[in-house]
C-alpha positions as CSV (number, residue, x, y, z in Angstrom):
1,M,91.1,76.1,44.2
2,N,93.0,74.8,41.2
3,T,96.3,72.9,42.2
4,A,99.1,71.9,39.9
5,I,101.3,69.1,41.1
6,I,104.7,69.5,39.5
7,V,106.5,66.0,39.7
8,A,110.2,66.4,39.6
9,A,111.3,63.2,41.7
10,G,112.9,61.2,39.1
11,S,116.6,60.2,39.5
12,G,117.4,60.9,35.8
13,K,119.4,57.7,35.6
14,R,118.9,57.7,31.8
15,F,120.4,61.0,31.6
16,G,123.6,60.4,33.5
17,G,125.5,62.8,35.8
18,D,125.3,63.5,39.5
19,I,122.6,66.3,39.3
20,P,119.0,65.2,38.3
21,K,118.1,66.5,34.9
22,Q,115.3,68.9,36.3
23,F,117.9,70.8,38.3
24,L,120.5,71.2,35.3
25,K,120.9,74.8,34.2
26,I,119.6,76.1,30.9
27,L,120.7,79.7,30.0
28,G,121.7,80.2,33.7
29,K,118.5,78.8,35.4
30,P,117.6,75.4,36.5
31,L,115.3,73.6,34.1
32,I,112.6,73.2,36.8
33,N,112.4,77.0,37.2
34,Y,111.2,77.2,33.6
35,T,108.4,74.8,34.3
36,L,107.4,76.6,37.5
37,E,107.3,80.0,35.7
38,R,104.8,78.6,33.1
39,F,102.3,77.7,35.9
40,E,103.0,80.7,38.0
41,S,101.7,82.9,35.1
42,C,98.5,81.0,34.5
43,D,95.4,82.6,35.8
44,S,93.6,79.1,36.0
45,V,96.1,77.8,38.5
46,D,96.0,78.9,42.1
47,E,98.7,77.0,43.9
48,L,101.7,74.7,43.0
49,I,103.0,71.8,44.8
50,L,106.5,70.7,43.8
51,V,107.4,66.9,44.4
52,I,111.2,66.1,44.3
53,S,113.3,63.3,45.2
54,E,113.9,63.0,49.0
55,S,117.7,63.3,48.5
56,E,117.3,66.7,47.0
57,I,115.1,68.2,49.7
58,E,118.0,69.7,51.6
59,N,119.5,71.1,48.2
60,I,116.3,72.5,46.8
61,S,117.1,76.1,48.0
62,N,120.1,75.8,45.7
63,Y,117.8,75.3,42.6
64,V,114.5,77.2,43.5
65,N,114.1,80.5,45.4
66,Q,110.6,79.9,46.7
67,S,110.0,83.6,47.2
68,E,110.1,84.0,43.4
69,F,107.0,81.7,43.0
70,V,104.1,83.2,44.9
71,K,102.0,80.2,44.1
72,L,104.4,77.6,45.3
73,R,103.0,76.5,48.6
74,K,104.7,73.1,49.3
75,I,107.8,71.2,48.4
76,L,107.5,67.6,49.3
77,P,109.7,64.5,48.9
78,G,108.5,61.9,46.3
79,G,107.9,58.1,46.4
80,N,109.6,55.2,44.8
81,S,107.5,55.6,41.5
82,R,105.8,58.5,39.6
83,A,102.4,57.2,40.9
84,E,103.5,57.4,44.5
85,S,105.1,60.8,44.0
86,V,101.9,62.2,42.5
87,F,99.9,60.6,45.3
88,K,102.0,62.3,47.8
89,G,101.3,65.6,46.2
90,F,97.6,64.8,46.0
91,N,97.4,64.0,49.6
92,A,98.8,67.5,50.5
93,I,95.9,69.2,48.9
94,E,93.2,70.7,51.2
95,Q,90.2,68.7,50.1
96,R,87.6,71.2,51.3
97,S,88.6,73.7,48.6
98,A,90.0,71.5,45.9
99,N,88.6,71.8,42.5
100,I,90.8,70.9,39.5
101,I,94.1,69.1,39.9
102,A,96.6,69.4,37.1
103,V,99.6,66.9,37.2
104,H,102.6,67.9,35.1
105,D,106.2,66.5,34.5
106,G,108.7,68.9,35.9
107,A,111.0,67.9,33.0
108,R,108.6,69.5,30.3
109,P,109.7,73.2,30.6
110,L,108.2,74.2,27.2
111,V,104.7,73.9,28.0
112,T,102.8,77.1,27.2
113,P,100.5,78.9,29.6
114,S,97.9,78.7,27.0
115,E,98.1,74.9,26.9
116,I,97.8,74.8,30.6
117,D,94.8,77.1,30.7
118,L,92.9,75.2,27.9
119,T,93.5,71.8,29.6
120,V,92.2,73.1,33.1
121,K,89.3,74.6,31.6
122,K,88.3,71.5,29.6
123,A,88.6,69.6,32.9
124,E,86.3,72.1,34.5
125,E,83.8,71.5,31.8
126,I,84.1,67.7,31.4
127,G,85.7,66.5,34.6
128,A,89.0,65.1,33.1
129,A,91.2,66.3,30.3
130,C,94.7,65.4,28.9
131,L,97.0,67.5,26.7
132,V,98.0,65.4,23.7
133,G,100.4,65.6,20.7
134,K,99.9,64.4,17.1
135,V,101.8,61.3,16.2
136,T,104.0,62.2,13.2
137,D,105.9,58.8,12.7
138,T,104.5,55.8,11.0
139,I,103.6,53.3,13.7
140,K,103.9,49.6,13.4
141,E,102.3,46.8,15.5
142,V,104.8,44.0,15.9
143,A,104.8,40.4,17.2
144,H,107.5,37.7,17.2
145,G,110.0,39.8,15.3
146,N,107.6,40.7,12.4
147,I,105.4,43.6,11.6
148,K,101.7,42.8,11.9
149,C,100.2,45.9,10.7
150,T,100.5,49.7,10.3
151,L,98.3,51.7,12.6
152,D,96.3,54.6,11.4
153,R,98.3,57.5,13.0
154,S,95.3,60.0,12.6
155,K,93.6,58.0,15.4
156,L,96.7,58.1,17.6
157,R,98.0,60.6,19.9
158,S,100.9,60.9,22.4
159,A,100.0,61.8,26.0
160,L,101.6,65.0,27.3
161,T,101.0,67.0,30.4
162,P,99.5,68.6,32.1
163,Q,96.7,66.2,32.7
164,C,93.8,67.8,34.6
165,F,90.9,66.3,36.7
166,R,88.3,67.2,39.2
167,Y,89.4,66.4,42.6
168,E,86.9,63.5,43.4
169,I,87.7,61.9,39.9
170,L,91.4,61.7,40.5
171,R,90.9,60.5,44.1
172,R,88.6,57.6,43.0
173,A,91.3,56.6,40.5
174,F,94.0,56.7,43.0
175,E,91.9,54.5,45.4
176,E,91.3,51.9,42.7
177,Y,94.4,51.9,40.6
178,R,97.4,53.5,42.2
179,A,99.0,50.1,42.9
180,N,98.4,48.9,39.3
181,E,101.9,48.6,37.7
182,S,100.3,48.8,34.2
183,V,99.3,52.5,34.9
184,T,101.8,54.9,33.5
185,D,99.9,58.1,33.8
186,E,97.0,59.6,35.7
187,S,94.9,59.7,32.5
188,S,95.2,55.9,32.2
189,M,94.1,55.5,35.9
190,V,91.1,57.6,35.3
191,E,90.1,55.8,32.1
192,K,90.1,52.5,33.8
193,T,87.4,54.0,36.3
194,G,85.1,54.5,33.3
195,V,85.4,58.2,33.1
196,E,85.8,59.9,29.7
197,V,88.9,61.9,29.4
198,A,88.7,64.8,26.9
199,L,91.7,65.5,24.7
200,V,93.3,69.0,24.2
201,E,95.6,69.3,21.3
202,G,99.0,70.4,22.3
203,S,102.3,71.3,20.7
204,G,105.1,69.2,19.7
205,T,107.5,71.4,21.5
206,N,106.0,70.3,24.8
207,F,108.4,67.3,25.1
208,K,109.9,65.8,28.1
209,V,113.6,66.3,28.6
210,T,115.0,62.8,28.9
211,T,118.5,62.8,27.2
212,K,121.3,65.3,26.9
213,E,120.1,65.9,23.3
214,D,116.8,66.8,24.5
215,L,118.3,69.4,26.9
216,L,120.1,71.0,23.9
217,V,116.9,71.1,22.0
218,A,115.1,72.8,25.0
219,E,117.8,75.4,25.2
220,T,117.5,76.2,21.6
221,F,113.7,76.8,22.0
222,L,114.2,78.7,25.2
223,R,116.9,80.9,23.7
224,V,114.5,81.8,20.8
225,E,111.8,82.8,23.3
226,K,114.2,84.8,25.3
227,D,115.4,86.7,22.2
228,R,111.9,87.4,21.0
229,D,111.0,88.8,24.3
230,V,113.9,91.2,24.6
């Protein structure tokens, strides 16, 4: 059983407004619905677990019609951090049938089913895989107000999601590093255990909606997709 944990428990403070960004509507649908649709359509994913902020649990039916998503098995309240929210989703998985666990940011609605499938399959082969994007900016290393050097961007990648792992690999990482505040994603936890994480090249359109400008860009891409499918 391959399970995707969709993390949408953030408060969206940087975004502003009373409604968390993952529930704001784009072209008439909440952002989170687009994310769920991508995973619902993937043959490599068997079930979905949605983790949202505890304050939105009572309101979730206003955003997500659970009957529209056959694979959506559980909706859970998140924790005080991303790691805690993912861990809560992880603990809801049936261990006996668990195979690959995919973790995805709910605020990345433009991930493609192909990217999901490729990352899941790579994790099935290797044990751990992270979807990544090429770095297009010139990156500087700085110290004490000065530029120390320019990094070789051909050797750099930005971490995207989904990030996919065999169940036992992610469990060990949680046991050892969940409380480490320097850990910002699941791949970095797994890396610390000594497990090699394979990369899967992803698209620059799979960005995380963080600002109001991001929301407008996401709407543009989704409108193009909608027009193309008509």
